[in-house]
MDAnalysis code that builds the backbone (N, CA, C; Angstrom):
import MDAnalysis as mda
import numpy as np

u = mda.Universe.empty(249, n_residues=83, atom_resindex=np.repeat(np.arange(83), 3), trajectory=True)
u.add_TopologyAttr("name", ["N", "CA", "C"] * 83)
u.add_TopologyAttr("resid", np.arange(1, 84))
u.add_TopologyAttr("resname", ["MET", "THR", "VAL", "THR", "LEU", "THR", "PHE", "THR", "LEU", "GLN", "LYS", "GLY", "ALA", "ASN", "ILE", "PRO", "GLU", "LEU", "ARG", "PHE", "ILE", "THR", "PRO", "SER", "GLY", "LYS", "LYS", "LEU", "THR", "VAL", "ALA", "ASP", "GLU", "ALA", "GLY", "TYR", "PHE", "VAL", "THR", "THR", "ALA", "HIS", "GLY", "PRO", "ASP", "LEU", "PHE", "LYS", "ASP", "SER", "GLN", "GLN", "ALA", "ILE", "ARG", "TYR", "MET", "ILE", "ASP", "HIS", "LEU", "SER", "SER", "GLU", "TYR", "HIS", "MET", "THR", "ARG", "GLU", "GLN", "ALA", "TYR", "CYS", "LEU", "CYS", "GLY", "ALA", "ALA", "VAL", "ASP", "LEU", "LYS"])
u.atoms.positions = np.array([
    [-2.793, 22.345, 3.756],
    [-3.793, 21.384, 3.372],
    [-4.272, 20.671, 4.635],
    [-5.576, 20.483, 4.720],
    [-6.181, 19.775, 5.842],
    [-6.962, 18.584, 5.312],
    [-6.786, 17.460, 5.955],
    [-7.503, 16.242, 5.582],
    [-8.268, 15.751, 6.801],
    [-9.541, 15.426, 6.610],
    [-10.360, 14.882, 7.683],
    [-10.794, 13.476, 7.297],
    [-10.505, 12.527, 8.161],
    [-10.892, 11.138, 7.928],
    [-11.881, 10.712, 8.992],
    [-12.898, 9.974, 8.579],
    [-13.869, 9.402, 9.502],
    [-13.874, 7.900, 9.282],
    [-13.718, 7.144, 10.354],
    [-13.681, 5.688, 10.257],
    [-14.909, 5.097, 10.915],
    [-15.456, 4.065, 10.301],
    [-16.566, 3.316, 10.870],
    [-16.116, 1.869, 11.008],
    [-16.117, 1.373, 12.226],
    [-15.725, -0.002, 12.474],
    [-16.904, -0.920, 12.193],
    [-16.678, -1.920, 11.372],
    [-17.716, -2.898, 11.062],
    [-17.379, -4.177, 11.820],
    [-17.902, -4.289, 13.019],
    [-17.602, -5.441, 13.866],
    [-18.062, -6.727, 13.196],
    [-17.200, -7.721, 13.222],
    [-17.523, -9.017, 12.644],
    [-17.339, -9.097, 11.142],
    [-17.010, -7.982, 10.499],
    [-16.817, -7.994, 9.041],
    [-15.461, -8.613, 8.711],
    [-15.421, -9.418, 7.684],
    [-14.180, -10.031, 7.232],
    [-13.706, -9.265, 6.002],
    [-12.943, -8.217, 6.227],
    [-12.460, -7.361, 5.143],
    [-10.946, -7.562, 5.039],
    [-10.466, -8.212, 3.979],
    [-9.048, -8.564, 3.894],
    [-8.109, -7.386, 3.640],
    [-8.588, -6.315, 3.008],
    [-7.743, -5.152, 2.726],
    [-8.578, -3.886, 2.900],
    [-7.889, -2.766, 2.893],
    [-8.550, -1.474, 3.038],
    [-9.576, -1.263, 1.933],
    [-10.736, -0.768, 2.311],
    [-11.727, -0.285, 1.350],
    [-12.355, 0.953, 1.964],
    [-12.805, 1.857, 1.106],
    [-13.355, 3.101, 1.627],
    [-14.358, 3.694, 0.660],
    [-15.096, 4.675, 1.169],
    [-16.112, 5.378, 0.391],
    [-15.767, 6.857, 0.406],
    [-15.785, 7.488, -0.767],
    [-15.661, 8.945, -0.806],
    [-17.073, 9.510, -0.792],
    [-17.310, 10.547, -0.012],
    [-18.671, 11.079, 0.104],
    [-19.128, 11.790, -1.164],
    [-20.438, 11.878, -1.318],
    [-20.985, 12.622, -2.450],
    [-20.674, 14.098, -2.264],
    [-20.664, 14.810, -3.350],
    [-20.395, 16.237, -3.298],
    [-18.927, 16.596, -3.408],
    [-18.043, 15.629, -3.350],
    [-16.604, 15.871, -3.504],
    [-16.236, 15.565, -4.946],
    [-16.604, 16.447, -5.840],
    [-16.488, 16.186, -7.276],
    [-15.027, 15.982, -7.682],
    [-14.659, 14.712, -7.825],
    [-13.316, 14.371, -8.260],
    [-13.207, 14.358, -9.777],
    [-14.334, 14.156, -10.454],
    [-14.388, 14.214, -11.912],
    [-15.668, 14.945, -12.307],
    [-15.791, 15.268, -13.560],
    [-16.983, 15.954, -14.053],
    [-18.230, 15.095, -13.845],
    [-18.091, 13.778, -14.001],
    [-19.241, 12.878, -13.903],
    [-19.586, 12.490, -12.467],
    [-18.756, 12.864, -11.507],
    [-18.951, 12.430, -10.124],
    [-20.097, 13.173, -9.458],
    [-21.083, 12.447, -9.006],
    [-22.200, 13.036, -8.263],
    [-22.417, 12.342, -6.926],
    [-22.180, 11.033, -6.869],
    [-22.578, 10.264, -5.694],
    [-21.410, 9.727, -4.873],
    [-20.186, 10.021, -5.222],
    [-19.052, 9.477, -4.496],
    [-18.621, 8.136, -5.068],
    [-17.658, 7.510, -4.392],
    [-17.080, 6.268, -4.886],
    [-16.971, 5.240, -3.773],
    [-17.099, 3.968, -4.128],
    [-16.734, 2.860, -3.258],
    [-15.432, 2.314, -3.821],
    [-14.411, 2.198, -2.987],
    [-13.073, 1.847, -3.454],
    [-12.576, 0.586, -2.755],
    [-12.087, -0.373, -3.526],
    [-11.386, -1.526, -2.971],
    [-9.912, -1.378, -3.310],
    [-9.056, -1.876, -2.434],
    [-7.615, -1.741, -2.636],
    [-6.932, -3.088, -2.416],
    [-5.686, -3.163, -2.825],
    [-4.817, -4.302, -2.539],
    [-3.395, -3.759, -2.499],
    [-2.537, -4.420, -1.760],
    [-1.157, -3.942, -1.695],
    [-0.193, -5.116, -1.813],
    [1.008, -4.817, -2.263],
    [2.043, -5.828, -2.415],
    [3.114, -5.327, -3.367],
    [4.088, -6.159, -3.672],
    [5.217, -5.714, -4.498],
    [4.923, -5.660, -5.999],
    [3.864, -6.304, -6.460],
    [3.570, -6.379, -7.894],
    [2.281, -5.610, -8.194],
    [2.408, -4.455, -8.822],
    [1.260, -3.594, -9.096],
    [0.204, -4.295, -9.951],
    [0.625, -5.092, -10.924],
    [-0.325, -5.802, -11.781],
    [-1.153, -6.792, -10.966],
    [-0.497, -7.604, -10.138],
    [-1.213, -8.572, -9.302],
    [-2.099, -7.859, -8.282],
    [-1.621, -6.728, -7.763],
    [-2.420, -5.960, -6.801],
    [-3.681, -5.411, -7.456],
    [-3.577, -4.932, -8.685],
    [-4.767, -4.414, -9.373],
    [-5.754, -5.547, -9.654],
    [-5.250, -6.722, -10.006],
    [-6.132, -7.875, -10.204],
    [-6.860, -8.227, -8.906],
    [-6.135, -8.190, -7.782],
    [-6.748, -8.523, -6.497],
    [-7.790, -7.480, -6.104],
    [-7.514, -6.205, -6.349],
    [-8.488, -5.153, -6.035],
    [-9.777, -5.360, -6.837],
    [-9.650, -5.785, -8.086],
    [-10.833, -6.090, -8.900],
    [-11.590, -7.278, -8.308],
    [-10.864, -8.294, -7.863],
    [-11.536, -9.446, -7.227],
    [-12.323, -9.004, -5.998],
    [-11.739, -8.098, -5.209],
    [-12.448, -7.583, -4.031],
    [-13.702, -6.810, -4.441],
    [-13.617, -6.058, -5.543],
    [-14.788, -5.325, -6.016],
    [-15.864, -6.298, -6.498],
    [-15.464, -7.342, -7.186],
    [-16.421, -8.360, -7.629],
    [-17.091, -9.004, -6.422],
    [-16.312, -9.315, -5.392],
    [-16.881, -9.872, -4.156],
    [-17.902, -8.915, -3.551],
    [-17.555, -7.632, -3.514],
    [-18.449, -6.615, -2.943],
    [-19.749, -6.524, -3.741],
    [-19.639, -6.429, -5.054],
    [-20.835, -6.318, -5.895],
    [-21.710, -7.565, -5.786],
    [-21.079, -8.720, -5.700],
    [-21.831, -9.978, -5.576],
    [-22.586, -10.052, -4.258],
    [-21.924, -9.661, -3.174],
    [-22.565, -9.791, -1.860],
    [-23.541, -8.654, -1.564],
    [-23.208, -7.433, -1.938],
    [-24.048, -6.284, -1.591],
    [-25.199, -6.059, -2.565],
    [-25.001, -6.381, -3.827],
    [-26.007, -6.097, -4.851],
    [-26.561, -7.365, -5.497],
    [-26.190, -8.519, -4.963],
    [-26.713, -9.818, -5.403],
    [-26.522, -10.049, -6.904],
    [-25.399, -9.586, -7.421],
    [-25.039, -9.857, -8.813],
    [-24.340, -11.212, -8.875],
    [-24.418, -11.858, -10.021],
    [-23.563, -13.024, -10.219],
    [-22.136, -12.504, -10.366],
    [-21.172, -13.383, -10.182],
    [-19.778, -12.957, -10.349],
    [-19.532, -12.513, -11.793],
    [-20.202, -13.147, -12.732],
    [-20.047, -12.772, -14.137],
    [-20.594, -11.369, -14.395],
    [-21.766, -11.057, -13.825],
    [-22.334, -9.713, -13.974],
    [-21.413, -8.671, -13.341],
    [-20.900, -8.979, -12.156],
    [-20.003, -8.050, -11.470],
    [-18.724, -7.839, -12.277],
    [-18.201, -8.896, -12.867],
    [-17.006, -8.800, -13.698],
    [-17.259, -7.893, -14.898],
    [-18.396, -8.062, -15.551],
    [-18.745, -7.217, -16.704],
    [-18.883, -5.757, -16.289],
    [-19.526, -5.512, -15.154],
    [-19.664, -4.141, -14.670],
    [-18.298, -3.535, -14.370],
    [-17.417, -4.305, -13.751],
    [-16.067, -3.810, -13.470],
    [-15.332, -3.470, -14.761],
    [-15.506, -4.305, -15.783],
    [-14.856, -4.044, -17.060],
    [-15.305, -2.741, -17.689],
    [-16.550, -2.359, -17.430],
    [-17.093, -1.136, -18.025],
    [-16.905, 0.094, -17.145],
    [-16.889, -0.081, -15.826],
    [-16.993, 1.093, -14.955],
    [-15.836, 1.310, -13.982],
    [-15.016, 0.311, -13.730],
    [-13.963, 0.458, -12.721],
    [-12.813, 1.281, -13.275],
    [-12.310, 2.180, -12.437],
    [-11.185, 3.040, -12.782],
    [-9.992, 2.606, -11.936],
    [-8.968, 2.050, -12.559],
    [-7.793, 1.574, -11.822],
    [-6.779, 2.701, -11.642],
    [-7.061, 3.568, -10.697],
    [-6.118, 4.656, -10.390],
    [-5.412, 4.364, -9.113],
])
């Protein structure tokens, strides 16, 4: 198995935990066409970590797509996959 990773440094960005994008064309599911934006969190409690990862996604949606936090929360409830 071979894995290729490409990193892009975002100078001046305040990113508290790892986040990444999977490229389009890497069909991970039947519905996948455009890739994924992924937020992560780590720690000893998986439940708290998943809550924090959702908070990071809400922050991302609010800042990048100008959604209210409530709109971002609703979108996460419908579309986020906690794998």
